[in-house]
C-alpha positions as CSV (number, residue, x, y, z in Angstrom):
1,M,-5.2,21.5,-3.2
2,D,-2.5,22.6,-0.7
3,V,0.8,20.7,-1.2
4,N,0.9,19.9,2.5
5,E,-2.5,18.3,2.2
6,I,-1.3,16.1,-0.6
7,L,1.8,15.1,1.4
8,R,-0.4,14.1,4.3
9,H,-1.8,11.3,2.1
10,V,1.6,10.0,0.8
11,D,3.1,6.7,1.8
12,H,6.7,7.7,1.0
13,T,7.9,4.6,-0.7
14,L,11.2,2.8,-1.4
15,L,10.9,-0.8,-2.3
16,S,13.7,-1.2,-4.8
17,Q,15.7,-4.5,-4.6
18,T,18.9,-2.5,-4.4
19,A,17.8,-0.2,-1.5
20,V,20.4,0.3,1.2
21,W,20.1,1.7,4.7
22,E,21.4,5.2,3.7
23,E,18.5,5.5,1.2
24,I,16.0,4.2,3.7
25,R,17.2,6.6,6.4
26,Q,16.8,9.5,3.9
27,I,13.2,8.7,3.2
28,C,12.6,8.4,6.9
29,D,14.0,11.9,7.4
30,D,11.9,13.1,4.5
31,A,8.7,11.6,6.0
32,V,9.3,13.4,9.3
33,A,10.2,16.7,7.5
34,Y,7.3,16.7,5.1
35,R,4.8,14.9,7.4
36,T,3.8,12.1,5.1
37,A,1.3,9.5,6.2
38,S,4.1,6.8,6.4
39,V,7.2,5.4,4.9
40,C,6.7,2.2,3.0
41,I,9.9,0.1,3.0
42,P,11.2,-3.5,2.7
43,P,10.5,-5.8,5.7
44,S,14.2,-6.3,6.4
45,F,14.6,-2.6,7.2
46,V,11.5,-2.3,9.5
47,R,13.2,-2.8,12.9
48,Q,16.0,-0.4,12.0
49,A,13.7,2.2,10.6
50,C,11.4,2.0,13.6
51,D,14.3,2.4,16.0
52,Y,15.6,5.3,14.0
53,L,12.2,7.1,13.7
54,N,11.3,6.5,17.4
55,G,7.6,7.1,16.7
56,K,8.1,10.2,14.5
57,A,6.5,8.6,11.5
58,A,4.5,5.5,10.8
59,V,6.3,2.5,9.2
60,C,4.5,0.5,6.5
61,T,5.9,-2.7,4.9
62,V,4.9,-5.3,2.3
63,V,3.9,-8.9,2.6
64,G,3.8,-11.5,-0.2
65,F,5.5,-8.9,-2.3
66,P,5.5,-8.4,-5.3
67,N,3.9,-11.6,-6.8
68,G,1.4,-12.6,-4.1
69,Y,1.7,-16.4,-4.7
70,T,3.3,-17.4,-1.4
71,T,1.1,-19.4,0.9
72,T,-1.2,-17.9,3.4
73,A,0.9,-19.3,6.2
74,A,4.0,-17.6,4.9
75,K,2.1,-14.3,4.5
76,E,0.8,-14.7,8.1
77,F,4.3,-15.2,9.4
78,E,5.6,-12.2,7.4
79,T,2.8,-10.1,8.9
80,K,3.4,-11.1,12.5
81,D,7.1,-10.6,12.1
82,A,6.6,-7.1,10.6
83,I,4.3,-6.1,13.4
84,K,6.7,-7.5,16.0
85,N,9.4,-5.4,14.4
86,G,7.4,-2.2,14.8
87,A,5.4,-1.9,11.5
88,S,2.0,-0.3,12.0
89,E,0.8,-0.8,8.4
90,I,0.9,-3.9,6.2
91,D,0.5,-3.9,2.4
92,M,-0.3,-7.4,1.3
93,V,-0.5,-8.8,-2.3
94,I,-3.3,-11.1,-3.1
95,N,-2.9,-14.5,-4.8
96,I,-3.8,-13.4,-8.3
97,G,-4.0,-16.9,-9.6
98,W,-6.7,-17.7,-7.1
99,L,-8.7,-14.7,-8.4
100,K,-8.3,-15.9,-12.0
101,D,-9.4,-19.4,-10.8
102,G,-12.5,-18.0,-9.0
103,K,-11.2,-19.2,-5.6
104,Y,-12.8,-16.2,-3.9
105,D,-13.2,-18.0,-0.5
106,L,-9.5,-18.6,-0.3
107,I,-8.7,-15.0,-1.0
108,E,-11.2,-13.7,1.6
109,N,-9.9,-16.2,4.2
110,E,-6.3,-15.0,3.5
111,I,-7.2,-11.4,4.0
112,R,-9.1,-12.2,7.2
113,T,-6.1,-14.2,8.5
114,L,-3.8,-11.3,7.8
115,K,-6.2,-8.8,9.3
116,E,-6.3,-10.9,12.5
117,A,-2.5,-11.0,12.5
118,C,-2.5,-7.2,12.2
119,G,-4.7,-6.6,15.1
120,E,-5.4,-2.9,15.4
121,N,-2.8,-2.1,12.8
122,I,-3.7,-1.2,9.2
123,L,-4.0,-3.8,6.4
124,K,-4.0,-2.7,2.8
125,V,-4.8,-5.2,0.1
126,I,-2.9,-4.9,-3.2
127,I,-4.9,-6.4,-6.1
128,E,-2.5,-5.6,-9.0
129,T,-5.1,-3.9,-11.3
130,C,-2.9,-4.0,-14.4
131,L,-3.3,-7.8,-14.5
132,L,-7.1,-7.8,-13.9
133,T,-10.3,-7.3,-15.8
134,D,-12.8,-4.8,-14.6
135,E,-15.0,-7.6,-13.4
136,E,-12.2,-9.0,-11.3
137,K,-11.5,-5.6,-9.9
138,V,-15.1,-5.2,-8.8
139,K,-15.1,-8.7,-7.3
140,M,-12.0,-7.7,-5.3
141,C,-13.8,-4.6,-4.0
142,Q,-16.5,-6.9,-2.7
143,I,-14.0,-9.4,-1.1
144,V,-11.9,-6.7,0.5
145,T,-15.0,-5.1,2.0
146,E,-16.3,-8.4,3.3
147,A,-12.9,-9.4,4.7
148,G,-12.6,-6.3,6.8
149,A,-9.3,-4.8,5.5
150,E,-8.9,-1.0,5.9
151,Y,-7.7,-0.4,2.3
152,I,-7.8,-1.7,-1.2
153,K,-4.6,-0.8,-3.2
154,T,-4.1,-0.7,-6.9
155,S,-0.6,-1.9,-7.6
156,T,2.8,-3.0,-6.5
157,G,4.5,-1.0,-9.2
158,F,6.4,-4.2,-10.2
159,A,4.0,-5.7,-12.7
160,G,4.3,-3.4,-15.6
161,G,1.5,-1.0,-14.7
162,G,0.4,1.3,-11.9
163,A,-2.5,3.3,-10.7
164,T,-5.0,4.8,-13.2
165,F,-7.7,7.4,-12.6
166,E,-10.2,4.9,-14.1
167,D,-9.4,2.2,-11.5
168,V,-9.6,4.6,-8.6
169,K,-13.0,5.8,-9.8
170,L,-14.1,2.1,-10.2
171,F,-12.9,1.3,-6.6
172,S,-14.8,4.3,-5.2
173,E,-18.0,3.1,-6.8
174,H,-17.8,-0.5,-5.5
175,V,-16.0,-0.6,-2.1
176,G,-17.9,-0.5,1.1
177,P,-18.1,2.6,3.2
178,D,-15.4,1.5,5.6
179,V,-12.8,0.7,2.9
180,K,-10.3,3.3,1.8
181,I,-8.4,3.4,-1.4
182,K,-4.6,3.6,-2.0
183,A,-3.4,4.5,-5.5
184,A,0.2,3.3,-6.1
185,G,2.6,3.0,-9.0
186,G,3.6,5.7,-11.5
187,I,2.2,8.7,-9.6
188,S,4.7,11.3,-11.0
189,S,3.2,14.8,-10.6
190,L,1.4,16.9,-8.1
191,E,-1.4,17.3,-10.5
192,D,-1.9,13.6,-10.8
193,A,-1.7,13.2,-7.0
194,E,-4.4,15.8,-6.6
195,K,-6.6,14.1,-9.2
196,F,-6.3,10.7,-7.5
197,L,-7.3,12.2,-4.2
198,E,-10.3,14.0,-5.8
199,L,-11.4,10.7,-7.3
200,G,-11.5,9.0,-3.9
201,A,-8.0,7.9,-3.0
202,D,-7.0,8.3,0.6
203,R,-3.4,7.2,0.3
204,L,-0.8,7.6,-2.5
205,G,2.1,5.2,-2.7
206,T,4.9,7.1,-4.4
207,S,8.6,7.9,-4.2
208,R,8.3,11.0,-6.4
209,I,5.9,13.5,-4.7
210,V,8.3,14.3,-1.9
211,K,11.1,14.8,-4.4
212,L,9.0,17.1,-6.4
213,V,8.2,19.2,-3.4
214,K,11.9,19.3,-2.4
215,D,12.8,20.5,-5.9
216,M,10.1,23.2,-5.6
217,K,11.8,24.5,-2.5
């Protein structure tokens, strides 16, 4: 697979707690130079990044991140605030405790609420696969499909595990036809990136792919 094709699917990501503007500015520059799908950055940098990019790259941010157990009202406010500040893509974290408790209606309602807050902007639903059973992953494929989000996403990268080939394959077998897949967390080689795309992922959340391409050049 052509390297430029891989880059086109990358959400170039920096979500470190210690991230500073100079680092955010650099990944914005990289996103423009390497034509990635977006930059994925902390909410507090969204307005500054959008002003800096001036439409040259899409800005993605996170909601309920990384643990997912804030209230739906809090996540809705975060979503609306991010959209107002210029974000065009939102990556939300589900309430994993609700999933473990079988409170599927609450999860679906939350996703629907955030999708309504997003409007025409993209909503990706992080389910944190490393904390789930296969049955729970399949159930979330069904809920995300029913709730109308554009993407199901594997991981935050903050829970001790990231994307696996097995999980992306499982997603591809159980999501609806209108739901895309984002693999995130631990994608560290071009070979792995290509394999995730071949298995059905449409987006790759990673900080490393652009660095690898830069090193190649």
